[in-house]
N, C-alpha and C positions, 0 to 999 in steps of 0.2 A: 573490469568493475564498471557496470553501466551498460555495457557494449551489448547493443542489440541488431539482431541480423533481420532481415525479412526478403522473402524473393524475390525485390528489388536492389538489393544491398544494406549498407550498413549505415543507420541514421545517426548523425551527430551528436554532442553534446546536451542541446536540448533541438526537439522536434520541429521543423520547418514547419510554420504557420499554413495552416492551408489558403488558396486560393483569395477568399470572401476574409479579409481581416476586420471589418468594422461591425459586424455582427455583434451583438452582445451577449448572445448566447455562448458564438464560438471563441470568443475572446474567455466567456469563464470556463470553457472545457478546456482550454491550452492554459488557461493559469493555473486551474485546480490538477491538471495533468502537470506542469512542472514541478509545482510541490508536493506530489505525492512522488515523484523520483528524484528529488530532492533529502527527502526521508528515506527512500528506500536507500540510497545511496550510501547514507550515512551509516546505517547501520551494520555493512557489509566488513570483515575484515579485509583489511588493504594489503594487495600482492604485491603494489607498487607505488611509485610517486605520485600518480595521477590525481586521486583524490585530495592527498595534503597540497601538493600544488595548487588544487581548485580551491581548499581550504585558506591558502596563505595568499593567494593573490587577491582574494576578497571576491570572485566571483561567486562563492557558495550563496553568500551574504546577497550579494548584487542582485543573485537571479532571482533569491527569495523575496526579496522586495520588491522587484520589478513585478513578479507574480501577486503579489498581494496586492499591488495600488492597482493592477490593471484588474485584477477580482473586485474591488472594491468599487470600482469606477463603472463598472460591470453588473453591479449588484442587481439592481433595481427592486429593491425590497425584497427578495428572495430570501427566505429564510428569519425575516425580521429583524429587528435589535440584536435579538442574542445572535444571528449570524454574523454582524457587523462589531457586535463587540468581542467576537473571539478572532476576528482578522485583528483587529487592534491588539491583542493578548498575543496573536501570534509573531505579530511585526516587534514587538517588545523582545519577545525570546531572539529573534536575527539581531536585535541590539546586542543581546547579549554575549551572541555567541561573535559576534564582532569584536567586541570587549576582548576577549578570552582569546580568539587567535592574535590580539596584536599587543597581548599582555602576555602570553604563555608559548602559545602555539608557533608563532612570529619565526623562532631557534628551531623547529622540532625537527627531526631526521625521522624517516619512514620507521624505524625501530621503535621511537617515541610512538607514535599514533598505535604502532600494533600493540605495544606493551601495554597500552592504556585501553583497548580493546579486551586485550587479556585478562589485565587487572578486573573489570565490570563481567564478562563473559565467560572467563577461562577457559580451557582448551578444550572441555568438554563441555555438555551442555549442563550450565549451571542451574541449579535450581531453585536461586535468590530470584534470578530474572529470567527464565529461557524464551527464547524470541521464539517459539512456536507454538502454531495455536494448540494441537493434540494435546499438549500438557494440560490447557484448562478444560474443567468441566466434564470430562469424561473420567468415569470412573473402572473402566476397563479397556482393552484393546478392542475388543469389537466394536466400542463407540467410538477408539480413534480412528476405525477404519471406514466408519459411517461418514466423519466430518472429514476424513482424508481423501475419501472416494467424489464428496458433494465437491470439494475443492478440484480436484481432479475434473469434475464436470464442466465447471466453468470454464477452465484452461482450454479442456476440449474444445469447448462451444465457439468460441474463438481465435481457433487455430494455433494455438499459443505453446510451447512447450519448455519445459526445462533445459538451459543451457549445460552442458556438458563440462565447463572450462571451469567452473569454481562448484564445488561439490556442496549440496545441502539441499535441504526435503523442501517440498512444495508448500508448507506450512509456515518454514520460516518467515516470517514479519517484513523481510525485505523483499521477497517473492508478492506475496500477498499485495503490497504496496505498489509495486512496479505493474502490478496485474491492474491496480486501480488506475496507475499512471495511463496504461495501453486504453483502457475502455474508457478516459476521458478523453485522449487523442483522438481514437477511435469513435468517439462522440461528436468532436470538432469536424472530422472529416466528413461523416455521415452528413452532418447539417446541410454539409457543402456540397453532396456531390450523391447523396441517397435519398432514398423518399422516407417520409415523415413514420413510416412502420418500422423500417428498418433502424431509425434514430431511435423510437422509441424502444427497441427490444435492446440497445446498448444503455440506455436509461435506465431499463429494469433491473438488467445485470448489475449496474451500479449500484442503484436502491438494494436489490437484495446482498451482495455481495457486503455491505455495509452492512447491513441489519443484523444478518445471520452469521458473519464473519469476522472483518476486523472491529466492527462497533459492537460486537460483545469483549472480546479479549482483548483488543490492544488498551483501553483504559485503565486494569487492574494491571496490564505488564507496566504500563507508565508510572504507575504507583510503586510498584516494586523496582523497577529499573531507578526511580528517584533515589530511593533509600539506598540500593547498593554502590552504584557509583557518589551519590551526595555530593560532588564538585565535578566542575569540569567540563567536557565536550556532552558527556553522553548523558548528562545530567540537563543539560542545556534543550538538548535533544527531547527527552525523554518529556519535559516539560511545555514544547514545542508540540510535542505530537498528541499530546492530551488534549489541547486546545484546537488542533485541527479535527481532532475525529468529532469533537463537541459539535465544532463548525458544521461538517460534513451532515451531522443527523439531522441537523437544524437546517441547514439548505436542501439534502434530498428530501425531508421531510419523513424520515423514518424513527424509529423508534426501536433502538434495539435494547434487548435482556441483557444488561452487562454483566459477567462474573462478578462474583465477590468473594473474596478472600478464601471464604468456604469451602469455594469450587475450586480451588488448585490444591490437587491432590495427587502431585506427581506419585509420591512413593507406595500408592496404592493400585494400581494399574494394573490387573489380573484380567485374564480371560475367563468370559464366562464360565458356568462349569459345565464341562463336557464339549467344550469351542475351543479351537484355535485358531490362532491366527497370525500371518505373517505378511507385515507390510513390503509389498515390493517395491513402493516409492521412495525408498531412502538413500541417501546419498547420490540423488540424479542431477545433482547441479543446481546451482544457485539461480541463475540470472534467468529471465525468459527469452527465449529466442524466438521473435514476432516471424509467425507465418499469415501476413495477411490473406486473409479471404476477404477478398473486397464484395463479391455477393452475398456473403452472409448466408443464405441460403441453409439447407436441412442439417440442422444441429441438434445437439441435446438441450440448450438453452430454449432453440427457436419450438422444437417440440412440448418443451412443458410449460410455455406461453398461449400455445394453439388446444394446449389440452385446458389451461387454467381457463382460456375465452370460452369454450363448449361448457365448461363447467357454469360460468359466469354468466354466460351471454351478453356481455359488457365490454368497454371497451379496454387494451391494456394500457398499463399506465401506473398502478400504483404498487407500494412494494410491502 
């Protein structure tokens, strides 16, 4: 659960801040990174007591509140009033989770948390609220492969790969949110140690991944999850996540085209006539192994940014 490896060892529960701690931009990146990670962990099926202990000890709520408070203090007007209001809403959902923990979860065993996860998500891919991006907005398998390929391209660009410890697809919500956690933390590192060009590449990646991926399908997924869970932990997480995605789009200044109910067509995924496709990315692991490439350099995303620069003959920075 949440364990991430890099070439320099294993990171702790919450990433260690870079050397520069008083920069508002660094604080914003670290706070966003932590909130993405908390939501990512929330969506995993727990194989051991670690996450349950994290909940019952109050550290989950404490870390969430700390991140929101730090983000609020360093926001500096970014995202306007809407972003500030969304942070207040996210904070209230942490209050609800705290109440749920003290009233219901306090005496839970691991089996209870696992049972709640199965109730909401079942043992197979539930069609009520599937936590997989490629089940939204794609009419056939070929379209799924294009989306999956784009996601894989983002991961390759920053030298990350799926861990084989826990089996999941790379379009699982937890994996995508952990990637956003990584990008935000990478931004904090880049602001401290790299130049403006490399920092801009990381910022562009965040904007594009929210605009073209999580910002499109997660809002609809949250509405579906609210209906399916109806109450309990995952209902609170769904509400929290919906407000968080609204904050992120305001903060990053992007306007995704979110999927609607009519875009969810899991029963009609057929390959285009005359074409076949086999997805080789299935069941390759859930979480991301972080293989930090400090020099950034020649990557899928860098090439895309360079091509965009040549076409527009302008600075990088818009998504």
